N, C-alpha and C positions, 0 to 999 in steps of 0.2 A: 354556608359560610356567610353570605350576605345578610341572612336573617338575623344573625347575632347582633348586627349593628343597628337594628331597627329602632331601639330606644333612643338613639342619637338623632332620629329624624326630627323630633320636635325642635331641638336646638338648631339643626341644620336649616329647618324651615324658617326660623326667625331671621337667619342671616340671608337666606336664599330668596325670600319673598320678593325683594326688590329686583331680582333678576328674571322674574317670570314675565318677560316682555312679550314673547310670541305665544306662550301657552294661554288658553282661555282661562278665565277665573274659575277656580274650583276644579280644574282638570285632575289634580292628584287624587281627589276624593270622588270623582265622577264614576258612574258605572259605564265606563267606556272600554271594558275588556281588561282582563288580568294583565295583559302584556304591558299596557301603559302604566298600571299601578306598580307592577314589579320594576319597571324601568325607573320610576321615580324613587322607589325604595333603594334600588341598587346604585342609582346615580348619586343619591345624597351623600353616601360615604365617600364617593369618588372625589368630592371636593377636598376632603380631608387629606387624601394621600399626596396631593401635589401642592397644597398651599404653601408648605415650607420652602418650596422651590421658587415661589413667585415673589415679585417685588412687594414690599409692604404696602398695605392699603392706607391711603390718606383720606380721612373723612372730609367730605365736601362741606363748604360753608353754607349756612342758612341765612346769610345776610344778602339782601338784594344787590348791594353795591359790589359784591364779590362774584356775582353771576356773570356768565358770558351773555352777550346780547341775544342770541337765539333762546337761551334759557329764560331771560327776562321776558322776552316776547311770549314764550310758551306759558309762563306763569300768569301774565296778564290775560292772555286768551282764555286760560282755564278759569280765571276769576269771572270773566264775562259770561262764560257758559254756565258757571255755577249760579250766577245771578238769574239768568234765564230759567234755569232748572228750578230755582227756588220759587220764582213767580208761578211756574207751572206745577208746583207741588210734586216734583218728581223724586223727592227724597223720602216719600212715604211708602210703606209696603203696599203692594197691589191689593185692591179690594177683593173680598171673598166673592167668587162668581155665584150668580143666582142658581138655585137648585133647579133640576129639570122639572120637578113637580110644579114649581111656581112659574115656570116659563115654558109652557107646552109648545108654543110656536117657535121656540128657539131663536127669536129675535133676528129676523132676516136682514135688518139694517137697511131696509129699502129707503131710498131717498137720502141716505146719509153720505157725507164725504167719506172716502175710503179710509183716510187716516183716523177719523173718529170711530169708525167701525172697528178698526184694529184695537183702539184703546179699550173699547167695551168688551170685545170678545176674547182678547188674548189672556191666557192663563200663564204665560211665560214671562216672568219679570225681566229676564235677560233680553227678550225681544222688545219689550216696552222700553227698556233703557237704551237699547241700540237705536230704536226709532227716535227717541228723545235726543240722543247725542247727535244723530245725523241732522235732525231738524234744527237743533241749536247751531250746529256748525255751518249750516247753509244760510245763516242769517246774513242779510246785506250789510254793507259797511255803514249805511246811513240809517238813523233811527226811523222807524215807521210804526204806526199804530192803525188798527182797524178792528171792526166788529165782525164776528161770525157766530152763527148759531149751530149748536151741537145737540143732538139727541142723547140723552143719558138714560140708561135702563136702571130703574130702581129695583130694590130687592124683591118687590112684589110683582115684577115683570112689567109694570107700567112704564110708559115713555114720558119723559119730561123734556121740553125744549128750553134750553137756557142760553142766554146771550153772554158770551165771555169776551173780554178784550184781549186781542192778540197783540203781544208785545214782542218786538224784535230788538235785541240789544246789539249795539255796535261792538265789534271785536277790536278793531284797530284804534284803541285809545292810548293816550300817553301812559307809560309805565309809572306806577306809583311807587313811592319809596316808603320806608318804615314810618316816616313822619307825616305822610299825606293820607287823607281820608277821602273816599268817594262815597256818594250815597249808595246804600245797599238796601235790598228788600228787608222789611221788618222781620221776615221769617228767618233771616240769616242768623239772628241771635239765638234762635231756638234749635238750630241744627248743629249739634256738637259732635266732635270726635275726641275722645280722651280729655273731655272737659274743655276743649278749645273750639270756639265758633269757626265755621268754615271761612267766614269773612269778617271784616270790621274789628279785628283784634290784632295786636302786635305779634301774637303767636301764630296767627293763621297762616302766614307765609311758610313757616317751618313745616306745618302739617301738609300743606299743599305740595311743597317740594318733595316730601317723602313719596307721595303718590306719583309725582312726575318722574322722579328718578327710578321708581319701581317699574315704570313703563317707558323708560328711555326718552322721556320728554315728548311722548306722543300724546297730544292733548286729549283727543277723543277717548283713547284707551284709559288715560288717567281719570277722566270724568266718569267713565263707566265703572272703574274700580272704586272710586269714592262713593258713588251712588250705591253700588252693591254693598260696600262696607257699612254705610249708614243704615241701609235697610236691614242688613244682617244684625246689626247691633240692636235695632228695635225688636226684631223678631226673636233674637236670643235673650233679650231682656237684660241688657248690661246694667242699666240703671238700677233695676230691682236687685240684680245680683250683687252689686256693690253694697247694698243695704243689708244683705243677708249675712248671717253668722255661719258661713259654710265652712265646716272643719272636718278633716279626715285625720284621725290620730296618727302621729308619727310621720306625716308627710313632710314636716319641716326638715327631716333628715334627707329627703330626696331632692327638694328644690329649695334653695335659700339664697338670700342676698347677704354679702359680707364684704364690707370695705369698698374701695374705689381703686381704679388703675392710676397710672402716673399722669393721665390726662383728665382725671376727675370723673371718668365714667363709672357708674355703679357696676358692681360685679355680681353676677348671678351664677351659682354653682348648681349643676345638675348631676346627681349621683344615682344613676339607675341601678348600680350594683346593690343598693339597699333592698331592691325587690327580690333578692334571693331569700329574704325573710318571708316564709310562706304565710305567716299571719298578716304581715303588712300587705303582701300581694293580694290576699283574699279580701282585705278591707277595701282595696282600691279597685279590684277587677273581678270580684267573686261572681257577680251577675250583671245583667244589663243595666239595672238601676244604679249599681255601684260604679260601673264604667261611665255612665252618663254624669254621675256626681263628680267623678274624678275629672272629667273633661271640663265641667263647669268650674271646679276648683282651680284647675290649671289656668283657665282663662281669667278667673278672678285674681289669681296670684299675679299674672302678668299685668292686668289692668291696674291693680293697686301699685305695683312697682313703677309703672309708667307715670302715674299721677303723683306718687310720693317721691320718686327718685329723679325724675327728669324735669328739665326746664325748657320749654319750647320758645323762649324769647330769642330774638336774633343774637347770635353769638353764644347762646347758652348750650347746655348739655341736653341732647335729645336722643341719645342712643346709649346702649349699655354693652358691657363685655360679658360674653357667655362662656363659662367653663364647663366642659362636659367630661366627666370621669368615666372612662370605659373599663375600669377595673371590675371584674366579676359581673360583666353585663349579662343579663339572663339570655339563655340560648333560644333556639327555635321552638322549643316546647311551650313557651309562654305565648300562646296565640292570643289570649285576651289583651295582653300588653301590646301586641302587634296591632290589633284592631284599634285600640284606643289611640295609639300614636299615629296611625294612619289618619284617623279622623281629625286629631289635633293638627296634624301636618297641613291638611287642606284648609282648615280655618285660619291658621297662622299665615300661610302663604297669601291668602286672599285679603286678609283684614289687618295685618300688622307689618306693613312694609318699612324697611330702612330703620329697624330698631337695634341692629347689631353692629357695633363698631368693630368688634373683633370676636372671633369664635375660636377658642383654644381647646383642643382635645388633649387630655393627659392620660397616662397609663395606657397608651395605645398598643395593642398587641401587634406583633410583626406581620401576621397574616392580613391584618386590617389595612395596613399601608400597601402591602404587595398587591392585594386585590384591587384596591381603589386606583392605583396608578393606571390600570387598564381603562377605567371609566372616566378619568379626568377630562378627556376632550369634550365631554358633554357640557362643560361649564365654562363660563366666560372667565377671562383673566381677572376681571373686577371681583367676581365671586370668590375665585380661588385665593386672591390676595388677602381676603379677610380671614382665612383659615390657617391655623397653626397646629402642628402635631408634635407630640413628644411621647416617647416610650417611657416605661416606668423609671429608668435610671436618670432620665433627663427632665422629668416633669417639673420638679421644683425650680431648677435653673431656668427653664423656659418661662415659667410663671413670673419669675423675678425680672425678666426682660420688660415686662409690661406692668407689673404690679410690685410695689415696694414690699419687702419681707414683713414689715410690721402690719401690712394690710392682708397678708395671706394667712389663712388658718393653719394651725399647727399640723393638722392631719395632712396638709398638702405642702409641707416643707417650710412654712413661715413661722412667725412667733406670735401670732394673734390667737388669743383664747377668749371665749365668752366668759363674762363675769370675773375677769382677772382682777384681784384687788390691788395689784401692784403696777401693771402696765396697761396701756390702751393703744389703739391704733395710731394715736397722735404721738406716741413716744418713738422717736426714730431708732433705727437699727443700723449698726455699723457692720460693714462687710469687709473681710480681710482674706487675702489669699495666702495659704500656708504652702510654701514651696516644697517640692519633693525632698525627702531625706533631710528634713530640717526641723528645728524646734521654733515655736513662736510663743512669746510671753506677752501677756496683757496685764497692766497694773491698774487697779481701781483704788484711788486714794480715798482716805477717810481722815479728815483733819480734826474731827471731833467725835465724841461718842454718838453713835447712830446705829440704825439697822441698815445694813448694806445688802441689797438684793440684786441678783443678776440672773439672766437666762441666756442660753446659747444653744447652738446646734452647728454641726459640721456636716455639710452635704457629702454623701458617700463616705460616711464615717471612716472606719479602719485607722483611727488615730488614738493616741493615749492622752488622757486629760487628768489634771490634778490642780488643786487649789489650796493655798495656805495664806494665813494672815501674818504679816511681818510688822511688828510695832516700830514706831519711829525712834523710841528711846533706846539708847545703847544698853546692851545687856538684857533687853527684853526677850521674852520667849516666843518663838515662832509657833503658831497654832496650825495644825493640819485641819483644813476645812473639808477637803475632798481627797481621799487617797488616790494615788495614781492608778488608773484603770484603763484598759483598752476597750474601746467601743467598736463593735462590729455591726454589720448591717442588720443583724438579728436583734440588736438592742433598741430600746426606745430612743429615737433620734433627737429627743428634746430634753434639755437639762435645765433645772431651775434650782438655785441655791440662795441661801441668805445667811448672814452672819451678824451677830450683835457685837458691834465694836465698842469696847470700853475705854480705849485710849487711842490717840492719833496713830495712824499707821497706814497700811495698804494691803489689799487683797491681791495676790499674784496668781494669775491663771496661766498654766503651762500646757502647751499642746505639742505633741511629738508626732510628726508625720513621717513614719518610716517607709512609706510606700514610694513608688516611682512616679506617682501622679500628684499634681497639685490639688489642694482641697480648699473649698470655700467655707469660711467661718462667719457665722452670724452671731452677734451678741449685743446686748444692751444692759445697762445697770442703772440703779436709782438709789439715792441715799434718802432714808426716811428718819424722822425724829424717833429717838429711842422709845418714846411713849406710844408710838404707833405699832399696831400689830403687823406681823409679816406673814 
């Protein structure tokens, strides 16, 4: 049962990454036993089951003035540690270790300081980063400089003694504001994440706050996460990936951006049910090469979305809303999809913190909620408060709580259609409640000859709808535009009509709700010059 929810892991990870405070970076994807991996997979859906019971998540500010004093102090301390790390070139991937053939003596490091030996011998980036973090954190409060000599092993096995200047950066410095600038290492301008320098830019604070919040403002952990992310981006080749024309046919149906929520966050839709198409599934997961290409495509899609859709300036939009459609989610037989999403999960958790403002799951099956209630204690209240769930009958209404109907695609209950010649997401939609066992009439006036176009839908249909044109002149003939018909849940829930008006009058729309439940009506109209096509 849990495995059916696996495709949702990618979306869960994007919201959950900032909550990985106690887990080591990369834990979900590490070879630490099946039990841990299964727990991550089963726990991810657990967030969904209880989110609707939690208080609503309020996105934290990225303005320094709005931070609490301990948060300001942590941000400033992180900046100082980053400066020290930049000076020590700790944001570069570890060098390739010398081969055994070129180094038969295995470099015993005789006469070297112990710390220098560790730098030369260690093949474990995590160990190097931990050492660097501890070294930076142990810096005294007053600046001090000194010289020390370190032996460095070249690729040919030879030893070179070089003198380097040891710099210790003071941590307890005054907190800078958005308008103040402090001297920073020249290398700071070259170390970027999502196109933003780690320091010396008005957007830098927003980036650093993402990592701080992901690690509960634990400065050492935040620094380690940043260094890991920067190194991963270089090793993964993000810059070259952005320049590639990487395309997988028809994947735009699986993941796509469409509109914004009521707080101006861009909205990303994830439709894993599309992978029921065997041809599409084969294109994405048919072999190891295709799965790797899908992973790179998914990372590229997110990277482009971050750069094109988000603004990291203080007070700007720096996160997005994720919509995950669980209708027809592939079952446990799709092991290739399972493997790909597990790998993506680990990368997103480690390298993309605090990018989800709200995670909304729609078309959620009943068993999904029932199972996840049991797993919900594994997640913090902060994480659960970002998640919202809705079954098939409540999906559209749930979306409208956060996204205006004109911004929601037609297939998800809204009125937004791609390449619509008449309406755009900028044309507002009116919402009306039709009371039980009652009729509702809407009049669309036309004071001069024109083409009148309108579109509408009633959530949970089961209503009758008709339209007619009534001229203003006495004795004029009423024209039936739409014969009265009853729409049921099996009918297309979206209606669009137009009528060429030749004289002043009005279009009258009539809705008859004979049920015992209220219905929500969405509609909008537009008058176009009669010379325009409709």
